[in-house]
C-alpha angles and dihedrals in degrees: 000000000000092000116111110230119202114183136150116271121254119260091259093053091043091054091048090050093050090051091049092048091052089055091046094050088055089052092046091053087069087073092054104246113240090350113170102321112173128179094245117179094265091055092048089053091048091051092053092046091048091055094042097050106029099083096046096043103034116011102040094043088050093054090043088057089051090050092051092050090047090055089054091048091053092049095049093044092052091047090051090048090055097037112024098198127146090246092054091047090052089051091053092050091050092047091049091052093048092048092046091048091052090049091050089051093050090052090073086083100026101152135123119022097006087074106018092054094042100247095132090054091054092052110033108027113134111264122251097219095185090048091051090050091050092048092052093046092053099043120092119227090247095047119103123232110232094196095179089066094049125097114271088248089064097053141047136050096319093053089051090048091054092051094046096049115178135299089255096048106039134031129192091260090059093066118097121215089254092052092053092047092047090049091054091047091050091051092049091050092048090049090053091050091051090050090051092052090052091047092052091053094045105033110010134237138255092002091310119128122256110285088230088061091050091054095044092051096046109155096025115135093245095047107104095175101054108030094183140027089246091054091060094048092044089056090056095046095045090050091054091047093049092048092048091050091054091053097041099037102034119012102040095040089050091053090050092046094051092045092052098042096042096035088229131135115249115268112260093222092053091050090049091054091046088054089053091053093049094046088054091051091048092048092049091051094047095041100240136098091209125044090202092063112095095202115064141166125258103281134190085264091065090052093050093045090061093051100038121354092190092059091048092052092048093051092048091047093047093052092047092049091050092051090048090051092053091047089053090050090052090051092047111019092177091070113067094173092098089055091054089051090047091055092050090052092048090051089056092050092046094051093047092049091049099043103029109025105036093058088063090074098034100066 
């Protein structure tokens, strides 16, 4: 299934995780948790640069990537609506996965308007499958779908995933005219939401300044959102920590639990989306939306490197190891050992971010 499932781990997995965390905390203690951080001048400069550059170099490019993928999703969905061939259906499924992966990546720093203005609800609310079936059954072929007026459970990525099904479960011939029209309408609505998020960050909303400006001017006298420089940087760091916790404490353990209990290999789509989430976290930490770009903004990594280079190197290494582990699992789904190693590495990164990095902006 395309649907992302986030559930609590079983007692067995939870116990294993607690044991692993106890080992990791012992390892983290080698770095001297919270030991003697002081806001020396170099750190103060790094904090200001982090706030000033983060939106233009990380957040906005991330949402631009989502917007581009959404455009592709709309085009493929409309083509499939007009010409319901297997090739066009495959193109829609690929476009959905690419758009969802970009969205997962942008969620590494999902703070501000994406939640306060309800955009995340419009895109990632769990699908009401029975409600979707009822909507389709009661909609005439000539009736338009005004998706913006529908409940959140009837729109967004999850609703599209339910309609699309999988290659094994649903062929092009299985789609009704209403389903194809609804799919196009969902894609158009999602594209509009993505464009709105980007606009808020770049240009503002309801006579409010661009959110990118609010972040870059954190601590300015007229900034009523971020009253201090540290407040802006703390928002960035906490968002990375929260996103990493979702991956390390919920999504990856669930994949491992299902694989062990059901004796099934992890779903390739789920692993692809997990990769998107981790790449977003890595980009946010490094301060770049593209690893291939030599020039980058001041990232959280630069801040940590000033305070404790060993911690910075360990976090970067842990994130890289985790991404490699997921790539290995995609290449060989029958072997979940790399995923177990990935989770161990993510636990290390999470603990270091929480105990070593967050105090930098809490003095």
